[in-house]
C-alpha positions as a LaTeX table, in Angstrom:
\begin{tabular}{lrrr}
\hline
Residue & $x$ (\AA) & $y$ (\AA) & $z$ (\AA) \\
\hline
Phe1 & 20.80 & 14.05 & $-24.08$ \\
Tyr2 & 17.07 & 14.01 & $-25.25$ \\
Ala3 & 17.66 & 15.72 & $-28.01$ \\
Lys4 & 19.99 & 12.96 & $-29.21$ \\
Glu5 & 17.84 & 10.38 & $-28.25$ \\
Ala6 & 14.79 & 12.37 & $-30.10$ \\
Leu7 & 17.25 & 12.32 & $-33.57$ \\
Leu8 & 17.86 & 8.77 & $-33.32$ \\
Gln9 & 14.37 & 8.09 & $-33.14$ \\
Leu10 & 13.48 & 10.20 & $-36.38$ \\
Ser11 & 16.79 & 8.56 & $-37.95$ \\
Arg12 & 14.90 & 5.10 & $-37.32$ \\
Phe13 & 11.73 & 6.02 & $-38.65$ \\
Gly14 & 13.31 & 7.94 & $-41.71$ \\
Lys15 & 15.66 & 4.25 & $-42.36$ \\
Gly16 & 18.70 & 6.79 & $-41.90$ \\
Asn17 & 17.11 & 9.99 & $-43.27$ \\
Val18 & 15.69 & 13.06 & $-41.09$ \\
Arg19 & 13.74 & 15.42 & $-42.62$ \\
Ala20 & 14.55 & 19.38 & $-41.98$ \\
Cys21 & 12.69 & 20.07 & $-38.93$ \\
Lys22 & 12.16 & 22.18 & $-35.72$ \\
Ile23 & 11.87 & 20.37 & $-32.52$ \\
Gln24 & 10.47 & 22.57 & $-29.32$ \\
Asp25 & 9.75 & 19.94 & $-26.93$ \\
Gln26 & 9.39 & 19.44 & $-22.87$ \\
Pro27 & 8.03 & 16.48 & $-20.92$ \\
Arg28 & 4.69 & 16.84 & $-19.56$ \\
Tyr29 & 5.51 & 14.85 & $-16.01$ \\
Gly30 & 9.38 & 14.86 & $-14.34$ \\
Trp31 & 8.63 & 11.33 & $-13.01$ \\
Arg32 & 8.75 & 8.91 & $-15.95$ \\
Gly33 & 9.18 & 5.49 & $-14.66$ \\
Phe34 & 9.34 & 1.83 & $-14.75$ \\
Met35 & 9.12 & $-0.56$ & $-11.89$ \\
Leu36 & 10.75 & $-3.98$ & $-12.12$ \\
Asp37 & 9.83 & $-6.72$ & $-9.43$ \\
Glu38 & 12.82 & $-8.82$ & $-9.07$ \\
Ser39 & 12.14 & $-10.37$ & $-5.40$ \\
Arg40 & 9.38 & $-12.99$ & $-7.16$ \\
His41 & 11.59 & $-14.02$ & $-9.97$ \\
Phe42 & 15.47 & $-12.56$ & $-11.01$ \\
Phe43 & 16.46 & $-11.64$ & $-14.25$ \\
Gly44 & 19.97 & $-10.51$ & $-14.12$ \\
Lys45 & 21.84 & $-7.42$ & $-14.64$ \\
Glu46 & 22.32 & $-7.85$ & $-18.63$ \\
Lys47 & 18.20 & $-7.71$ & $-18.78$ \\
Val48 & 18.22 & $-4.78$ & $-16.65$ \\
Lys49 & 20.99 & $-3.23$ & $-18.47$ \\
Gln50 & 18.94 & $-3.79$ & $-21.93$ \\
Tyr51 & 15.85 & $-2.24$ & $-20.34$ \\
Leu52 & 17.66 & 0.62 & $-19.24$ \\
Asp53 & 18.73 & 1.10 & $-22.82$ \\
Ile54 & 15.23 & 0.77 & $-24.32$ \\
Met55 & 13.89 & 3.64 & $-21.39$ \\
Ala56 & 16.54 & 5.73 & $-22.46$ \\
Ser57 & 15.27 & 5.85 & $-26.10$ \\
Leu58 & 11.79 & 6.15 & $-24.82$ \\
Arg59 & 12.92 & 9.32 & $-22.69$ \\
Leu60 & 11.75 & 7.71 & $-19.27$ \\
Asn61 & 13.95 & 8.73 & $-16.37$ \\
Val62 & 12.98 & 6.45 & $-13.52$ \\
Phe63 & 13.71 & 2.92 & $-12.86$ \\
His64 & 12.04 & 1.60 & $-9.67$ \\
Trp65 & 13.74 & $-1.57$ & $-8.31$ \\
His66 & 11.83 & $-3.74$ & $-6.28$ \\
Leu67 & 14.61 & $-6.23$ & $-4.73$ \\
Thr68 & 13.00 & $-7.31$ & $-1.40$ \\
Asp69 & 9.68 & $-9.10$ & $-1.13$ \\
Glu70 & 8.04 & $-12.66$ & 0.09 \\
Pro71 & 9.91 & $-14.94$ & $-2.13$ \\
Gly72 & 13.70 & $-13.28$ & $-2.32$ \\
Trp73 & 15.73 & $-10.80$ & $-0.96$ \\
Arg74 & 17.99 & $-9.38$ & $-3.89$ \\
Ile75 & 20.69 & $-6.99$ & $-2.64$ \\
Glu76 & 23.79 & $-7.82$ & $-0.99$ \\
Ile77 & 24.02 & $-6.42$ & 2.93 \\
Lys78 & 27.61 & $-7.30$ & 4.02 \\
Arg79 & 26.28 & $-6.44$ & 7.78 \\
Tyr80 & 23.76 & $-9.35$ & 7.23 \\
Pro81 & 24.85 & $-11.94$ & 5.08 \\
Lys82 & 22.01 & $-14.32$ & 5.85 \\
Leu83 & 19.97 & $-11.72$ & 3.62 \\
Thr84 & 21.53 & $-13.51$ & 0.72 \\
Thr85 & 22.83 & $-16.40$ & 1.79 \\
Glu86 & 19.03 & $-17.66$ & 2.92 \\
Gly87 & 16.95 & $-14.64$ & 1.80 \\
Ala88 & 18.16 & $-14.94$ & $-1.48$ \\
Val89 & 17.04 & $-18.61$ & $-1.75$ \\
Gly90 & 13.94 & $-19.30$ & $-3.92$ \\
Asn91 & 11.43 & $-17.37$ & $-6.24$ \\
Trp92 & 7.73 & $-17.46$ & $-6.84$ \\
His93 & 7.33 & $-20.84$ & $-8.01$ \\
Asp94 & 10.30 & $-22.64$ & $-6.68$ \\
Pro95 & 11.13 & $-22.02$ & $-3.08$ \\
Lys96 & 14.09 & $-23.81$ & $-3.32$ \\
Ala97 & 15.61 & $-22.26$ & $-6.27$ \\
Pro98 & 19.41 & $-21.49$ & $-5.70$ \\
Ala99 & 20.19 & $-18.14$ & $-4.34$ \\
Thr100 & 20.11 & $-14.95$ & $-6.61$ \\
Phe101 & 21.32 & $-11.34$ & $-5.76$ \\
Tyr102 & 23.18 & $-8.56$ & $-7.26$ \\
Thr103 & 26.16 & $-7.76$ & $-5.32$ \\
Gln104 & 26.97 & $-4.32$ & $-4.29$ \\
Glu105 & 29.50 & $-4.32$ & $-7.56$ \\
Glu106 & 27.05 & $-4.89$ & $-9.95$ \\
Ile107 & 24.67 & $-2.52$ & $-8.11$ \\
Lys108 & 27.08 & 0.19 & $-8.59$ \\
Glu109 & 27.76 & $-0.99$ & $-12.03$ \\
Ile110 & 23.87 & $-0.58$ & $-13.00$ \\
Val111 & 23.26 & 2.59 & $-11.26$ \\
Ala112 & 26.33 & 4.03 & $-13.23$ \\
Tyr113 & 25.00 & 2.57 & $-16.24$ \\
Ala114 & 21.18 & 4.21 & $-15.71$ \\
Ala115 & 22.97 & 7.39 & $-14.86$ \\
Asp116 & 24.80 & 7.73 & $-18.13$ \\
Arg117 & 21.65 & 7.53 & $-20.01$ \\
Gln118 & 19.81 & 10.14 & $-17.47$ \\
Ile119 & 17.71 & 7.72 & $-15.59$ \\
Met120 & 17.61 & 7.68 & $-11.75$ \\
Val121 & 17.27 & 4.42 & $-9.87$ \\
Val122 & 15.04 & 4.30 & $-6.40$ \\
Pro123 & 15.65 & 0.94 & $-4.99$ \\
Glu124 & 12.50 & $-0.34$ & $-3.22$ \\
Phe125 & 13.36 & $-2.17$ & 0.78 \\
Asp126 & 9.75 & $-3.32$ & 1.95 \\
Met127 & 8.46 & $-2.78$ & 5.25 \\
Pro128 & 6.72 & $-3.66$ & 7.69 \\
Gly129 & 5.22 & $-6.12$ & 5.68 \\
His130 & 6.19 & $-8.42$ & 2.34 \\
Ala131 & 9.36 & $-8.81$ & 4.73 \\
Thr132 & 9.28 & $-12.77$ & 4.56 \\
Ala133 & 12.83 & $-13.30$ & 2.87 \\
Val134 & 14.33 & $-10.78$ & 5.51 \\
Cys135 & 12.50 & $-12.39$ & 8.29 \\
Arg136 & 13.05 & $-15.95$ & 7.41 \\
Ser137 & 16.49 & $-15.27$ & 7.41 \\
Tyr138 & 16.79 & $-12.82$ & 11.15 \\
Pro139 & 13.71 & $-14.55$ & 12.70 \\
Glu140 & 14.71 & $-12.65$ & 16.01 \\
Ile141 & 12.97 & $-9.56$ & 14.44 \\
Ser142 & 10.05 & $-11.60$ & 12.67 \\
Gly143 & 6.60 & $-10.24$ & 13.59 \\
Gly144 & 5.34 & $-13.83$ & 13.28 \\
Gly145 & 2.34 & $-14.56$ & 10.91 \\
Glu146 & 0.64 & $-17.46$ & 10.34 \\
Gly147 & 0.50 & $-20.16$ & 7.74 \\
Lys148 & 1.71 & $-19.20$ & 4.27 \\
Trp149 & 1.79 & $-15.67$ & 5.58 \\
Gln150 & 4.80 & $-16.57$ & 8.47 \\
His151 & 7.24 & $-14.23$ & 8.84 \\
Phe152 & 5.24 & $-11.84$ & 6.69 \\
Thr153 & 6.23 & $-8.83$ & 8.83 \\
Phe154 & 8.74 & $-7.26$ & 10.88 \\
His155 & 8.31 & $-7.00$ & 14.56 \\
Pro156 & 6.61 & $-3.81$ & 14.85 \\
Cys157 & 8.06 & $-2.50$ & 18.06 \\
Lys158 & 11.21 & $-4.02$ & 19.03 \\
Glu159 & 14.13 & $-1.73$ & 18.94 \\
Glu160 & 16.13 & $-4.31$ & 17.52 \\
Thr161 & 13.74 & $-4.05$ & 14.09 \\
Phe162 & 14.58 & $-0.48$ & 13.63 \\
Glu163 & 18.33 & $-0.50$ & 14.52 \\
Phe164 & 18.23 & $-3.46$ & 11.97 \\
Ile165 & 16.17 & $-1.31$ & 9.34 \\
Ser166 & 18.81 & 1.73 & 9.92 \\
Asn167 & 21.84 & $-0.52$ & 9.58 \\
Val168 & 20.38 & $-1.86$ & 6.23 \\
Leu169 & 19.54 & 1.52 & 5.10 \\
Asp170 & 22.97 & 2.68 & 5.43 \\
Glu171 & 24.48 & 0.39 & 2.60 \\
Ile172 & 21.44 & 0.92 & 0.72 \\
Val173 & 21.64 & 4.62 & 0.90 \\
Ala174 & 25.78 & 4.34 & 0.02 \\
Leu175 & 24.59 & 2.47 & $-3.14$ \\
Phe176 & 21.66 & 4.71 & $-4.33$ \\
Pro177 & 22.49 & 8.42 & $-5.07$ \\
Ser178 & 18.55 & 8.69 & $-5.85$ \\
Pro179 & 17.01 & 11.36 & $-2.90$ \\
Tyr180 & 14.14 & 8.30 & $-2.45$ \\
Ile181 & 13.79 & 5.22 & $-0.96$ \\
His182 & 10.98 & 3.09 & $-1.15$ \\
Ile183 & 9.79 & 1.80 & 1.79 \\
Gly184 & 6.49 & 0.02 & 0.54 \\
Gly185 & 4.12 & $-0.06$ & 3.51 \\
Asp186 & 1.21 & $-2.19$ & 1.81 \\
Glu187 & $-0.67$ & $-5.06$ & 2.85 \\
Val188 & 0.36 & $-5.51$ & 6.03 \\
His189 & $-2.99$ & $-6.79$ & 7.14 \\
Tyr190 & $-1.93$ & $-9.79$ & 5.51 \\
Gly191 & 0.22 & $-11.31$ & 7.60 \\
Asn192 & $-0.38$ & $-9.49$ & 11.14 \\
Gln193 & $-2.16$ & $-12.04$ & 12.70 \\
Ser194 & 0.31 & $-12.58$ & 15.55 \\
Trp195 & 0.01 & $-8.71$ & 16.35 \\
Phe196 & $-3.24$ & $-9.37$ & 17.45 \\
Thr197 & $-2.23$ & $-12.03$ & 20.31 \\
Asp198 & 1.51 & $-11.14$ & 21.32 \\
Pro199 & 1.98 & $-9.62$ & 24.81 \\
Glu200 & 4.54 & $-7.70$ & 23.79 \\
Ile201 & 3.13 & $-5.79$ & 20.82 \\
Gln202 & $-0.34$ & $-5.63$ & 22.60 \\
Gln203 & 1.36 & $-3.97$ & 25.86 \\
Phe204 & 3.10 & $-1.26$ & 23.60 \\
Ile205 & $-0.27$ & $-0.67$ & 21.86 \\
Lys206 & $-1.74$ & 0.48 & 24.96 \\
Asp207 & 1.46 & 1.95 & 26.52 \\
Lys208 & 2.06 & 4.26 & 23.32 \\
Asn209 & $-2.13$ & 4.96 & 23.28 \\
Leu210 & $-2.17$ & 3.71 & 19.48 \\
Gly211 & $-5.54$ & 2.52 & 19.81 \\
Asn212 & $-5.35$ & $-0.94$ & 17.81 \\
Glu213 & $-3.10$ & $-2.78$ & 15.61 \\
Thr214 & $-3.80$ & $-0.31$ & 12.36 \\
Gly215 & $-2.54$ & 2.41 & 14.99 \\
Met216 & 0.78 & 0.00 & 15.48 \\
Glu217 & 1.31 & $-0.16$ & 11.88 \\
Gln218 & 0.96 & 3.62 & 11.36 \\
Tyr219 & 3.47 & 4.32 & 14.30 \\
Phe220 & 6.09 & 2.00 & 12.60 \\
Ile221 & 5.40 & 3.87 & 9.37 \\
Arg222 & 6.28 & 7.10 & 11.18 \\
Arg223 & 9.38 & 5.29 & 12.78 \\
Ala224 & 10.25 & 4.41 & 9.17 \\
Ala225 & 10.28 & 7.69 & 7.54 \\
Asp226 & 12.16 & 9.30 & 10.40 \\
Ile227 & 15.05 & 6.64 & 9.97 \\
Val228 & 14.72 & 7.48 & 6.00 \\
Ala229 & 14.95 & 11.23 & 6.87 \\
Ser230 & 17.87 & 10.76 & 8.94 \\
Lys231 & 19.83 & 9.16 & 5.90 \\
Gly232 & 19.32 & 12.45 & 4.00 \\
Lys233 & 16.18 & 10.97 & 2.01 \\
Thr234 & 12.75 & 11.18 & 1.39 \\
Met235 & 10.52 & 8.18 & 1.67 \\
Ile236 & 8.33 & 6.95 & $-0.96$ \\
Gly237 & 5.13 & 4.71 & $-0.15$ \\
Trp238 & 2.59 & 3.01 & $-1.51$ \\
Asp239 & $-1.27$ & 4.75 & $-0.73$ \\
Glu240 & $-1.69$ & 3.01 & 2.51 \\
Met241 & 0.38 & 5.21 & 4.32 \\
Ile242 & $-1.44$ & 8.25 & 3.44 \\
Asp243 & $-3.34$ & 7.51 & 7.13 \\
Ala244 & 0.22 & 6.93 & 8.99 \\
Gly245 & 0.49 & 10.78 & 9.87 \\
Val246 & 3.73 & 11.13 & 7.99 \\
Ser247 & 4.72 & 14.89 & 7.14 \\
Pro248 & 4.52 & 15.66 & 3.66 \\
Asp249 & 7.95 & 16.83 & 3.72 \\
Lys250 & 9.23 & 13.14 & 4.43 \\
Ala251 & 7.01 & 11.24 & 1.99 \\
Val252 & 5.54 & 10.48 & $-1.50$ \\
Ile253 & 2.69 & 8.70 & $-2.10$ \\
Met254 & 2.45 & 6.32 & $-4.98$ \\
Trp255 & $-1.13$ & 5.64 & $-5.97$ \\
Trp256 & $-2.02$ & 2.26 & $-7.12$ \\
Arg257 & $-5.32$ & 1.33 & $-6.23$ \\
His258 & $-7.33$ & 2.03 & $-9.02$ \\
Asp259 & $-10.69$ & 1.67 & $-6.79$ \\
Arg260 & $-10.20$ & 3.97 & $-4.36$ \\
Lys261 & $-9.64$ & 7.17 & $-5.93$ \\
His262 & $-10.59$ & 9.07 & $-2.87$ \\
Gln263 & $-7.11$ & 7.92 & $-1.85$ \\
Leu264 & $-5.25$ & 9.47 & $-4.63$ \\
Val265 & $-7.39$ & 12.98 & $-3.86$ \\
Lys266 & $-6.74$ & 12.62 & 0.20 \\
Ala267 & $-3.02$ & 12.03 & $-0.83$ \\
Leu268 & $-3.29$ & 15.45 & $-2.74$ \\
Glu269 & $-5.34$ & 17.47 & $-0.22$ \\
Asn270 & $-2.78$ & 16.36 & 2.56 \\
Gly271 & $-0.32$ & 18.02 & 0.69 \\
Tyr272 & 1.60 & 14.84 & $-0.51$ \\
Arg273 & 3.48 & 14.81 & $-3.84$ \\
Val274 & 1.83 & 11.64 & $-5.66$ \\
Ile275 & 2.97 & 9.62 & $-8.61$ \\
Met276 & 0.21 & 7.49 & $-10.66$ \\
Thr277 & 0.53 & 3.97 & $-10.61$ \\
Pro278 & $-2.82$ & 2.65 & $-10.61$ \\
Arg279 & $-3.27$ & $-0.97$ & $-11.20$ \\
Arg280 & $-5.75$ & $-0.12$ & $-13.79$ \\
Pro281 & $-4.37$ & 0.70 & $-16.52$ \\
Leu282 & $-0.37$ & 0.96 & $-15.26$ \\
Tyr283 & 0.17 & $-2.49$ & $-14.00$ \\
Ala284 & 1.99 & $-4.75$ & $-16.36$ \\
Asp285 & 0.95 & $-8.13$ & $-14.98$ \\
Phe286 & $-2.60$ & $-7.85$ & $-16.13$ \\
Ile287 & $-3.46$ & $-9.19$ & $-19.23$ \\
Gln288 & $-3.42$ & $-6.71$ & $-22.42$ \\
Tyr289 & $-5.75$ & $-8.83$ & $-24.54$ \\
Gly290 & $-9.24$ & $-10.75$ & $-24.08$ \\
Gly291 & $-7.76$ & $-14.12$ & $-25.23$ \\
His292 & $-4.78$ & $-14.32$ & $-22.91$ \\
Lys293 & $-5.17$ & $-16.99$ & $-20.45$ \\
Val294 & $-2.34$ & $-15.56$ & $-17.61$ \\
Gly295 & $-2.36$ & $-12.45$ & $-15.58$ \\
Arg296 & $-4.56$ & $-10.14$ & $-13.67$ \\
Val297 & $-8.00$ & $-8.71$ & $-14.50$ \\
Trp298 & $-10.30$ & $-6.33$ & $-12.47$ \\
Gly299 & $-13.12$ & $-5.16$ & $-14.11$ \\
Gly300 & $-11.44$ & $-5.30$ & $-17.45$ \\
Tyr301 & $-7.50$ & $-5.58$ & $-18.22$ \\
Asn302 & $-5.01$ & $-3.18$ & $-19.23$ \\
Thr303 & $-4.87$ & $-2.55$ & $-23.04$ \\
Ile304 & $-2.11$ & $-0.26$ & $-24.94$ \\
Glu305 & $-4.88$ & 1.96 & $-25.94$ \\
Asp306 & $-6.17$ & 2.56 & $-22.25$ \\
Ile307 & $-2.67$ & 3.44 & $-20.96$ \\
Cys308 & $-2.18$ & 5.94 & $-24.10$ \\
Arg309 & $-5.48$ & 7.75 & $-22.65$ \\
Phe310 & $-4.07$ & 7.93 & $-19.16$ \\
Pro311 & $-4.19$ & 10.29 & $-17.26$ \\
Glu312 & $-7.09$ & 12.06 & $-18.71$ \\
Pro313 & $-10.04$ & 10.25 & $-17.34$ \\
Ile314 & $-8.93$ & 11.09 & $-13.89$ \\
Ile315 & $-7.28$ & 14.31 & $-14.75$ \\
His316 & $-10.35$ & 16.10 & $-13.17$ \\
Leu317 & $-9.28$ & 14.95 & $-9.66$ \\
Thr318 & $-6.01$ & 16.46 & $-9.77$ \\
Arg319 & $-6.63$ & 19.63 & $-11.73$ \\
Asp320 & $-6.28$ & 21.85 & $-8.56$ \\
Tyr321 & $-2.82$ & 19.98 & $-7.35$ \\
Glu322 & $-0.89$ & 19.89 & $-10.72$ \\
Asp323 & 2.24 & 21.03 & $-8.56$ \\
Gln324 & 1.92 & 18.14 & $-6.55$ \\
Val325 & 1.52 & 15.43 & $-9.19$ \\
Met326 & 5.17 & 14.27 & $-9.91$ \\
Gly327 & 4.16 & 11.96 & $-13.13$ \\
Met328 & 3.32 & 8.37 & $-13.57$ \\
Gln329 & 4.54 & 4.88 & $-13.65$ \\
Phe330 & 4.33 & 1.55 & $-15.29$ \\
Ser331 & 4.61 & $-1.22$ & $-12.62$ \\
Leu332 & 5.56 & $-4.95$ & $-13.35$ \\
Trp333 & 5.05 & $-7.55$ & $-10.79$ \\
Thr334 & 6.57 & $-10.89$ & $-11.57$ \\
Glu335 & 4.35 & $-13.75$ & $-9.83$ \\
Arg336 & 3.49 & $-14.99$ & $-13.43$ \\
Val337 & 6.67 & $-13.65$ & $-15.32$ \\
Ala338 & 9.58 & $-16.00$ & $-14.70$ \\
Asp339 & 11.88 & $-15.90$ & $-17.85$ \\
Ala340 & 13.05 & $-13.31$ & $-20.16$ \\
Lys341 & 10.40 & $-13.96$ & $-22.84$ \\
Arg342 & 7.49 & $-13.32$ & $-20.52$ \\
Leu343 & 8.90 & $-10.06$ & $-19.32$ \\
Asp344 & 9.44 & $-8.66$ & $-22.77$ \\
Tyr345 & 5.94 & $-9.67$ & $-23.68$ \\
Met346 & 4.08 & $-8.46$ & $-20.60$ \\
Thr347 & 6.16 & $-4.82$ & $-21.13$ \\
Phe348 & 6.37 & $-4.43$ & $-24.35$ \\
Pro349 & 4.81 & $-2.21$ & $-26.24$ \\
Arg350 & 2.87 & $-1.05$ & $-23.48$ \\
Leu351 & 5.93 & 0.70 & $-22.06$ \\
Val352 & 5.89 & 2.62 & $-25.01$ \\
Ala353 & 2.65 & 4.12 & $-24.49$ \\
Val354 & 3.51 & 5.13 & $-20.92$ \\
Ala355 & 6.82 & 6.95 & $-22.50$ \\
Glu356 & 4.03 & 8.58 & $-24.81$ \\
Ser357 & 1.53 & 9.57 & $-21.97$ \\
Ala358 & 3.90 & 10.85 & $-19.48$ \\
Trp359 & 5.91 & 12.98 & $-21.93$ \\
Thr360 & 3.43 & 13.99 & $-24.30$ \\
Pro361 & 1.54 & 17.52 & $-22.95$ \\
Ala362 & $-2.69$ & 16.50 & $-23.17$ \\
Lys363 & $-3.20$ & 19.05 & $-25.86$ \\
Ser364 & $-0.79$ & 17.53 & $-27.90$ \\
Lys365 & $-1.19$ & 13.89 & $-27.51$ \\
Glu366 & $-3.24$ & 11.88 & $-29.78$ \\
Cys367 & $-3.38$ & 8.34 & $-29.40$ \\
Ser368 & $-4.90$ & 7.44 & $-33.19$ \\
Leu369 & $-1.47$ & 9.13 & $-34.24$ \\
Phe370 & 0.55 & 7.07 & $-31.91$ \\
Met371 & $-0.84$ & 3.89 & $-32.99$ \\
Gln372 & 0.22 & 4.93 & $-36.26$ \\
Lys373 & 3.60 & 5.44 & $-35.58$ \\
Leu374 & 3.83 & 2.56 & $-33.34$ \\
Pro375 & 4.61 & $-0.07$ & $-36.04$ \\
Tyr376 & 8.17 & 1.66 & $-36.22$ \\
Phe377 & 8.92 & 0.87 & $-32.54$ \\
Leu378 & 7.81 & $-2.77$ & $-32.83$ \\
Gln379 & 10.56 & $-2.80$ & $-35.56$ \\
Phe380 & 13.02 & $-1.35$ & $-33.43$ \\
Leu381 & 12.05 & $-3.81$ & $-30.40$ \\
Gly382 & 12.26 & $-6.89$ & $-32.90$ \\
Glu383 & 15.93 & $-5.74$ & $-34.05$ \\
Lys384 & 16.85 & $-5.92$ & $-30.34$ \\
Gly385 & 15.40 & $-9.31$ & $-29.68$ \\
Ile386 & 12.40 & $-8.38$ & $-27.72$ \\
Tyr387 & 9.19 & $-10.76$ & $-27.89$ \\
Tyr388 & 6.62 & $-8.17$ & $-27.56$ \\
Phe389 & 2.63 & $-8.49$ & $-27.66$ \\
Asn390 & 1.57 & $-7.18$ & $-31.28$ \\
Pro391 & $-1.78$ & $-4.99$ & $-30.96$ \\
Phe392 & $-2.60$ & $-4.97$ & $-34.69$ \\
Asn393 & $-2.29$ & $-8.93$ & $-35.19$ \\
Pro394 & $-2.47$ & $-10.56$ & $-31.64$ \\
Glu395 & $-2.25$ & $-14.35$ & $-33.23$ \\
Ser396 & 0.94 & $-13.65$ & $-34.48$ \\
Thr397 & 2.42 & $-13.58$ & $-31.32$ \\
Pro398 & 1.30 & $-16.09$ & $-29.24$ \\
Glu399 & 1.29 & $-15.69$ & $-25.30$ \\
Pro400 & 4.12 & $-17.33$ & $-23.33$ \\
Gly401 & 3.04 & $-19.36$ & $-20.65$ \\
Ala402 & 3.21 & $-18.79$ & $-16.40$ \\
Pro403 & 5.73 & $-20.79$ & $-15.19$ \\
Asp404 & 3.46 & $-23.17$ & $-13.12$ \\
Lys405 & $-0.50$ & $-23.16$ & $-14.76$ \\
Glu406 & $-2.79$ & $-20.76$ & $-16.94$ \\
Asp407 & $-4.64$ & $-18.55$ & $-14.46$ \\
Val408 & $-6.31$ & $-15.08$ & $-14.63$ \\
Leu409 & $-6.22$ & $-13.55$ & $-11.29$ \\
Lys410 & $-9.77$ & $-11.66$ & $-10.76$ \\
Asn411 & $-10.13$ & $-8.69$ & $-8.73$ \\
Gly412 & $-6.83$ & $-9.89$ & $-6.82$ \\
\hline
\end{tabular}
């Protein structure tokens, strides 16, 4: 499959002609991924298929599909219809937007489409936090929360919560043949205010000797890991999960907090397999050019050159654990990405640099050569109708705006 894609790529670059050559090639990493958040804004199956086509041409092989979060639940679960009749209503900038979600038949169609392109689809079912869409649909399993964080978490110690999660996972597992299920596990502290005052939760913490609310959170993660394992799957979680005491046999860690390199080291030292997707430089919601007005900044922003150079700046941290580093991933959060034009602009051509870094061995990677070849791929994107950022002439591709206002979020 990849030989065919390489031949097609050479043909495009050569305008139909391919010079005689010999290619001996293999990928640097087994996990070469792209994550799309469709909870905050929904893009639909035709856009997803277009991205799967381009991913295949780049020899990317994992599509991490973020389908559940605060603004909306985007996957049909037949046992719990309110997840889509109520939970799928709204998006990041319009809480009353009509319900949008994928039916189970559409999920099957997209998973099969991806498989034909050698791409594994990994779904994410967020818990115990980022569960607002679930808990407003089924408040009996809500963990409370205050103000804008109401219903942010599952109730962490009700058996009904874990029964609900198990039942939902039964349907998710049936749809996704991937050996992995992503459960999130991050940023629980945003909306767990009620945990500190709820008598049932406080008594549970005392009875189980959990110590405090952090211990309660870690108990939840261990229960979730056991449920996922009981379905024959391996759990993936964000790097907060390292301290929960889950066996490395049951979990994979996604390192995302670039300013906490010690979390990457701790995961490796504790025997976890790790996927690298640090905010800097691998989050696509960060701006990519100094003149841009919408997106995130954290001590800088994410240029295509920085992505091409990754992971070399941190490779010394992983050198003794190469077998545990599964690969790397570009992650696109869509708070400020409401339409296809802006989606394309924030993804491309940076995703091309991710593919270069994830495939090409360090000794063979030359970023200046990559930038020389990039215009050929920009032409290909143009032919696909993709509105990309042009790093060679930024003013030629003006930045599409966000749905509500222009804003750069610093260190957030």
